[in-house]
C-alpha positions as CSV (number, residue, x, y, z in Angstrom):
1,M,-18.5,10.3,2.7
2,R,-16.9,11.5,-0.7
3,S,-15.5,15.2,0.7
4,L,-14.0,13.1,3.6
5,C,-12.3,10.5,1.0
6,I,-11.2,13.5,-0.7
7,A,-9.7,15.5,2.6
8,V,-7.9,12.2,3.8
9,L,-6.6,11.5,0.4
10,G,-5.2,15.3,0.2
11,A,-4.0,14.9,3.7
12,M,-1.7,11.7,2.5
13,L,-0.8,13.2,-0.2
14,G,-0.1,16.6,0.2
15,G,3.5,18.6,0.6
16,S,6.1,18.3,-1.3
17,A,7.6,15.0,-2.3
18,Y,10.9,16.6,-3.1
19,A,11.4,18.9,0.2
20,Q,14.0,18.9,2.0
21,A,15.2,15.1,3.8
22,P,13.5,14.8,7.0
23,D,16.0,14.0,10.0
24,L,15.9,10.3,10.1
25,P,15.5,9.0,13.8
26,A,18.6,6.7,14.9
27,T,16.2,4.0,15.6
28,L,13.5,4.0,13.4
29,T,10.0,2.2,14.2
30,L,7.8,0.5,11.5
31,D,5.1,3.4,12.2
32,Q,7.6,5.9,11.8
33,A,9.0,4.5,7.9
34,L,5.1,4.2,6.7
35,R,4.9,7.4,7.3
36,I,7.9,9.6,6.0
37,A,7.2,7.3,3.0
38,E,3.3,8.5,2.4
39,A,5.1,11.9,2.3
40,R,7.9,11.5,0.2
41,N,7.8,8.3,-1.8
42,P,7.7,9.4,-5.9
43,A,4.6,7.2,-6.5
44,V,2.7,9.4,-4.7
45,V,3.6,12.4,-6.1
46,L,2.3,10.4,-9.2
47,A,-0.8,10.0,-7.6
48,R,-1.4,13.4,-6.5
49,A,-0.4,14.6,-10.1
50,Q,-3.0,12.4,-11.4
51,L,-6.1,13.8,-9.1
52,A,-5.0,16.9,-9.9
53,A,-5.9,16.3,-13.3
54,S,-8.7,14.6,-12.7
55,R,-10.2,17.1,-10.9
56,A,-9.1,19.5,-13.8
57,D,-11.2,17.1,-16.3
58,V,-14.0,17.7,-14.1
59,T,-13.9,21.5,-14.2
60,S,-13.8,21.6,-17.8
61,A,-16.0,19.3,-18.5
62,G,-18.9,21.3,-16.5
63,K,-18.2,24.6,-18.9
64,R,-20.5,25.4,-21.6
65,P,-19.7,26.1,-25.1
66,N,-18.3,30.5,-25.1
67,P,-20.5,32.5,-27.6
68,G,-18.9,34.3,-30.7
69,F,-19.1,37.8,-31.4
70,S,-18.7,39.0,-35.1
71,V,-18.6,42.8,-37.1
72,N,-19.4,42.3,-40.6
73,P,-19.0,45.3,-42.5
74,D,-20.1,44.2,-46.1
75,G,-21.1,46.6,-48.8
76,L,-19.3,49.8,-50.2
77,F,-18.3,53.1,-49.0
78,S,-20.0,56.5,-49.8
79,G,-18.1,59.2,-48.4
80,R,-17.8,58.5,-44.7
81,D,-21.0,56.3,-44.4
82,I,-21.0,52.4,-44.7
83,L,-23.6,51.4,-47.0
84,E,-24.1,48.0,-45.1
85,T,-22.9,46.3,-41.7
86,S,-24.0,43.9,-39.2
87,V,-23.0,43.0,-35.5
88,S,-24.1,39.8,-34.0
89,I,-23.6,37.4,-30.9
90,D,-23.7,33.9,-31.8
91,Q,-24.2,30.6,-29.4
92,E,-23.7,26.9,-29.7
93,F,-26.1,24.8,-27.7
94,E,-25.1,21.0,-27.1
95,T,-27.9,18.4,-27.5
96,G,-28.3,15.0,-26.6
97,G,-27.5,15.8,-22.6
98,R,-23.7,16.1,-23.7
99,R,-22.5,18.4,-20.8
100,R,-24.4,16.7,-18.4
101,R,-22.8,13.2,-19.8
102,R,-19.4,14.9,-20.0
103,V,-19.4,15.7,-16.6
104,Q,-20.5,12.4,-15.3
105,E,-17.8,10.5,-17.2
106,A,-15.1,12.8,-15.9
107,R,-16.6,12.4,-12.2
108,F,-16.3,8.3,-12.4
109,A,-12.6,9.6,-13.9
110,L,-12.3,11.5,-10.6
111,D,-13.4,8.5,-8.2
112,G,-11.3,5.7,-10.1
113,A,-8.1,8.1,-9.6
114,E,-9.1,8.7,-6.0
115,A,-9.4,4.8,-5.5
116,S,-5.9,4.6,-7.9
117,A,-4.4,6.6,-5.3
118,R,-5.5,4.9,-2.1
119,N,-4.3,1.6,-3.8
120,V,-0.8,3.4,-4.7
121,M,-0.5,3.5,-0.9
122,R,-2.0,0.5,-0.3
123,Q,0.9,-1.0,-2.0
124,L,3.4,1.3,-1.3
125,R,2.4,0.4,2.7
126,L,3.1,-3.3,2.0
127,D,6.4,-2.5,0.1
128,V,7.6,-0.5,3.4
129,Q,6.8,-3.2,5.6
130,R,8.4,-5.8,3.8
131,A,11.5,-3.5,3.2
132,Y,11.4,-3.0,7.0
133,M,11.1,-6.3,7.9
134,Q,13.9,-7.4,5.7
135,V,16.1,-4.9,7.4
136,V,14.8,-6.6,10.8
137,L,15.6,-10.1,9.5
138,A,19.5,-9.0,8.0
139,K,20.0,-7.4,11.7
140,A,18.7,-10.9,13.1
141,D,21.3,-12.6,10.9
142,V,24.3,-10.7,11.8
143,E,23.4,-11.4,15.3
144,V,23.6,-14.7,14.7
145,T,26.9,-14.7,12.9
146,R,28.3,-12.8,15.7
147,E,27.3,-14.8,18.2
148,T,28.6,-18.0,16.4
149,L,32.0,-16.4,16.3
150,A,32.2,-15.3,19.6
151,E,31.8,-19.2,20.5
152,I,34.0,-20.3,18.1
153,D,36.8,-18.1,19.4
154,Q,35.9,-19.2,22.8
155,V,36.8,-22.6,21.8
156,I,39.9,-21.5,20.1
157,A,41.1,-19.7,23.1
158,I,40.6,-23.2,25.1
159,N,42.5,-24.9,22.7
160,R,45.4,-22.7,22.4
161,A,46.1,-22.9,25.9
162,R,45.3,-27.3,25.1
163,Y,48.0,-26.6,22.4
164,E,50.6,-24.6,24.3
165,Q,50.4,-27.4,27.1
166,G,50.7,-30.4,24.9
167,E,47.1,-31.3,25.4
168,L,46.5,-30.9,21.6
169,S,48.1,-31.2,18.0
170,G,49.0,-27.7,16.0
171,V,46.8,-29.5,13.2
172,E,43.3,-29.3,15.1
173,L,44.0,-25.7,16.2
174,R,45.4,-24.6,13.0
175,R,41.7,-26.2,11.3
176,L,39.6,-25.0,13.9
177,Q,41.2,-21.6,13.1
178,V,40.8,-21.9,9.0
179,E,36.9,-23.1,10.2
180,R,36.8,-19.8,11.9
181,F,37.7,-17.8,8.7
182,R,34.7,-19.6,7.2
183,F,32.6,-18.4,9.7
184,A,33.8,-15.0,9.4
185,D,33.0,-15.1,5.8
186,D,29.3,-16.2,6.4
187,A,29.4,-12.7,9.0
188,F,30.5,-10.7,6.0
189,S,28.0,-11.8,3.9
190,S,25.7,-11.1,6.3
191,E,26.7,-7.7,7.0
192,L,26.2,-6.8,3.4
193,A,22.5,-8.1,3.2
194,L,22.1,-6.0,6.5
195,E,23.4,-2.7,4.5
196,N,21.5,-3.6,1.2
197,A,18.4,-4.2,3.2
198,R,18.7,-0.2,4.7
199,S,19.4,1.6,1.1
200,A,16.5,-0.4,-0.1
201,L,14.3,0.9,3.0
202,L,16.0,4.5,2.4
203,A,14.9,4.5,-1.3
204,L,11.2,3.5,-0.8
205,L,11.7,6.5,2.0
206,D,13.2,8.6,-0.6
207,I,15.8,9.8,1.6
208,R,19.4,10.5,0.6
209,P,22.2,9.2,0.8
210,L,21.1,5.5,0.8
211,D,24.0,4.9,3.0
212,R,22.6,6.9,6.2
213,P,22.9,5.0,9.5
214,F,20.0,4.0,11.5
215,D,18.9,1.2,13.6
216,T,15.3,-0.5,13.6
217,A,12.9,-0.6,16.8
218,D,10.7,-3.6,15.6
219,G,11.9,-7.0,15.8
220,L,10.6,-10.6,14.3
221,T,8.2,-11.3,17.2
222,L,4.8,-10.3,18.0
223,P,2.7,-10.8,21.5
224,A,0.2,-13.8,21.4
225,T,-3.6,-12.6,21.5
226,G,-7.1,-13.3,19.9
227,S,-7.4,-16.1,17.3
228,P,-6.0,-16.8,13.6
229,P,-6.9,-14.5,10.5
230,G,-9.4,-16.4,8.5
231,M,-11.0,-18.0,11.7
232,A,-12.3,-15.4,13.5
233,E,-14.0,-13.1,10.6
234,A,-17.0,-14.4,8.6
235,S,-15.7,-13.8,5.4
236,P,-12.5,-11.7,4.4
237,L,-13.1,-12.1,0.8
238,D,-16.3,-10.3,1.4
239,Q,-14.5,-7.4,3.2
240,A,-11.8,-7.7,-0.1
241,L,-14.5,-7.0,-2.0
242,A,-15.8,-4.2,-0.2
243,N,-12.4,-2.7,0.9
244,R,-10.0,-3.1,-2.0
245,P,-9.1,0.2,-3.7
246,D,-8.3,-1.6,-6.8
247,L,-11.6,-3.3,-7.3
248,A,-13.1,0.4,-6.6
249,A,-10.8,1.8,-9.1
250,A,-11.6,-0.9,-11.9
251,H,-15.7,-0.8,-10.5
252,R,-15.3,3.2,-11.6
253,E,-13.6,2.3,-15.2
254,V,-16.5,0.4,-15.9
255,D,-19.1,3.2,-14.7
256,R,-16.5,5.9,-16.8
257,A,-16.5,3.7,-19.9
258,G,-20.3,3.6,-19.7
259,A,-20.5,6.9,-19.3
260,G,-18.0,7.8,-22.3
261,L,-20.2,5.6,-24.4
262,R,-23.5,7.5,-23.7
263,L,-21.3,10.5,-24.5
264,Q,-20.6,9.0,-27.4
265,Q,-24.1,8.7,-28.1
266,A,-24.5,12.2,-27.6
267,L,-22.0,13.0,-29.9
268,A,-23.8,11.7,-32.7
269,K,-26.4,14.3,-32.4
270,P,-25.9,17.9,-34.4
271,N,-25.5,20.6,-32.0
272,I,-27.4,24.2,-32.5
273,L,-26.0,27.2,-33.2
274,A,-28.0,30.1,-33.0
275,G,-27.3,33.9,-33.1
276,A,-28.9,37.4,-32.6
277,G,-28.2,40.9,-33.8
278,L,-28.6,44.1,-35.6
279,F,-28.1,45.2,-39.2
280,R,-27.7,48.7,-41.1
281,A,-28.1,48.8,-44.7
282,G,-28.8,52.0,-46.9
283,G,-29.6,54.4,-43.8
284,G,-32.1,51.9,-42.2
285,N,-31.8,49.8,-39.1
286,G,-33.1,46.2,-38.6
287,L,-33.1,43.0,-35.9
288,L,-30.8,40.2,-37.5
289,L,-31.6,36.3,-36.5
290,S,-29.5,33.4,-37.5
291,F,-30.2,29.7,-37.0
292,G,-27.4,26.6,-37.9
293,V,-27.5,22.8,-37.6
294,P,-25.0,20.5,-39.5
295,L,-26.7,17.9,-41.3
296,P,-25.3,14.3,-40.3
297,L,-25.0,12.6,-44.0
298,F,-21.5,11.7,-44.1
299,D,-20.5,11.2,-40.1
300,R,-22.9,10.1,-37.1
301,N,-20.0,9.1,-35.1
302,E,-20.3,5.4,-35.4
303,G,-16.4,5.2,-34.8
304,G,-16.9,6.6,-31.7
305,I,-19.7,5.0,-30.5
306,A,-17.9,1.7,-31.5
307,R,-14.6,2.4,-29.7
308,G,-16.8,3.6,-26.3
309,E,-18.2,-0.1,-26.7
310,A,-15.5,-1.4,-26.6
311,E,-13.8,0.2,-23.9
312,R,-16.9,-0.7,-21.7
313,E,-15.8,-4.2,-22.8
314,Q,-12.7,-4.0,-21.7
315,A,-13.3,-2.4,-18.5
316,T,-15.9,-5.0,-17.8
317,A,-13.1,-7.6,-18.5
318,R,-10.7,-5.8,-16.5
319,Q,-13.1,-5.8,-13.5
320,A,-13.7,-9.4,-13.5
321,A,-9.7,-10.2,-13.6
322,T,-9.4,-7.6,-10.6
323,E,-12.0,-9.7,-8.6
324,T,-10.4,-13.2,-9.2
325,Q,-7.1,-11.5,-8.6
326,V,-8.7,-10.3,-5.0
327,A,-10.0,-13.9,-4.5
328,L,-6.7,-15.3,-4.9
329,D,-4.9,-12.7,-3.1
330,V,-7.4,-13.2,-0.1
331,Q,-7.0,-17.1,-0.1
332,Q,-3.2,-17.1,-0.4
333,A,-2.6,-14.6,2.3
334,I,-5.0,-16.9,4.7
335,N,-2.7,-19.6,3.6
336,A,0.7,-17.9,4.2
337,V,-0.8,-16.8,8.0
338,G,-1.4,-20.1,8.9
339,V,1.4,-22.2,7.2
340,T,4.2,-19.7,8.5
341,R,2.2,-19.7,12.1
342,R,2.7,-23.2,12.0
343,R,5.8,-23.3,11.0
344,V,7.5,-20.7,13.5
345,A,5.4,-22.7,16.3
346,Y,7.6,-26.0,15.0
347,V,10.9,-24.1,14.9
348,E,10.8,-22.3,18.0
349,G,10.1,-25.6,19.4
350,D,11.8,-28.9,18.6
351,F,14.0,-28.2,15.8
352,L,15.6,-24.9,17.8
353,K,15.5,-27.0,21.0
354,S,17.1,-29.9,19.7
355,A,19.9,-28.3,17.6
356,R,20.7,-26.6,20.7
357,E,20.9,-29.4,23.1
358,A,22.9,-31.4,20.4
359,R,25.4,-28.7,20.3
360,D,25.6,-28.0,23.8
361,I,26.1,-32.0,24.5
362,V,28.9,-32.1,21.7
363,L,30.6,-29.3,23.1
364,A,31.1,-30.9,26.1
365,S,32.1,-34.2,24.9
366,Y,34.3,-32.2,22.8
367,R,35.9,-30.2,25.7
368,A,36.6,-33.4,27.3
369,G,38.1,-34.8,24.4
370,A,35.1,-37.5,23.8
371,A,34.3,-35.9,20.3
372,S,35.7,-34.8,17.6
373,L,36.6,-31.4,16.4
374,T,34.3,-32.1,13.0
375,D,31.6,-33.1,15.3
376,Y,31.5,-29.8,17.0
377,L,31.9,-27.9,14.1
378,D,28.8,-29.8,12.5
379,A,26.9,-29.2,15.2
380,Q,27.8,-25.5,15.4
381,R,26.4,-25.2,11.9
382,V,23.2,-27.0,12.1
383,L,22.6,-24.7,15.3
384,R,23.5,-21.7,13.2
385,E,21.0,-22.6,10.5
386,A,18.5,-23.5,13.1
387,L,18.7,-19.6,14.3
388,R,19.0,-18.7,11.0
389,T,15.8,-20.5,9.9
390,L,14.0,-19.5,12.9
391,N,14.4,-15.8,11.9
392,R,13.3,-16.3,8.2
393,A,10.0,-18.3,9.8
394,R,9.1,-15.6,11.6
395,F,10.1,-12.8,9.1
396,D,7.7,-14.9,6.6
397,Y,5.1,-14.9,9.3
398,R,5.2,-11.0,10.2
399,V,5.1,-10.3,6.1
400,S,2.1,-12.9,5.5
401,L,0.5,-10.6,8.2
402,F,1.4,-7.4,6.1
403,E,-0.2,-9.2,2.5
404,Y,-3.1,-10.3,4.8
405,E,-3.8,-6.4,5.6
406,A,-2.9,-5.7,2.1
407,A,-5.2,-8.5,0.6
408,V,-8.4,-8.2,2.7
409,G,-7.8,-4.3,2.6
410,A,-8.1,-4.2,6.7
411,P,-5.7,-5.0,9.5
412,A,-5.6,-8.9,10.2
413,P,-7.3,-9.9,13.1
414,A,-5.3,-10.6,16.2
415,Q,-3.4,-14.1,16.2
416,G,-3.7,-17.4,18.6
417,K,-1.5,-18.2,21.2
418,D,0.7,-20.3,18.4
419,R,1.7,-16.6,17.7
420,P,5.2,-15.9,18.5
């Protein structure tokens, strides 16, 4: 399982994030945006570098101390002969299981880095999903403003004909034209929001320049199947506690801190230095043996042990805080899905239907001369705001599903019949 996770992370994090920008499809799907972001986003590069550093730490932790080789010519020269010399090899032996505990700490750190890398991918997916749907929302708002302008232009054309026939005063025609400028200004604001949303998504995809044109394939609506999240699943919180990579990283940090404390305790025990060699003195040869050990009279690594205990307490506290945050994320995600789903059903039903019917009735009355221009413009504004409210409700609902997936660490269950 560990090797599989490493392989998956390697595939997700592999490749150069600063390679040549890929061909951006003219119509970009959400899945395509996610794949591009996972391959190119700088946060992925940082996670890959952290993984490489953690793997290097594991390699370094498993190394034994290098032996030492020494040649010691001592004494005085007599002609060509050295009266006394020695050759020896010394080796330091670690005590207290230092190497084993050092490797254990490094492996826990690697496990934490892998979990953190998965959490980077989780957060990146949510950011891309939000940014993509922001483009879709801005695009829908632009369509609403354009439709509103088209309807205003139709009324202006009718009123201009009525004015030319003497059936309408010039003041009312001019007022309608002024109101059209206000709707046009709203259209410019919507187009600016769309351009900014596209640039924000391109920045997440790390694609330059940030004004590259593209369209989105996905919309704000979804098919209706299944049952609401939090209802079909027995315990979304249990899923989150088992799946969330940030919580897994917090667990591994506690393990790493515990292993670090045990390593500090082992460092309090002195290492042993042993050596062997040959010596020559006065024309005779002999075997040289040496043994040494530091005397722990002044330093028993009290500071390192105290720091290790403090780090373990900190890691335990961070783990508890992460568990609380995970529980809050899950509950808020369930709440958001339920409320936004009902909001969409309400806006799509009574609210939008009433606003559209009111506008149609007032428009017909206005054309017949039974309603004032003010009544028509008010009805048109209400319909425009109703359409925008529907777009925002659908956007919030789609984002709530993405947030549920990110909070639980698993895809959201299919939705009920009231799903848009």
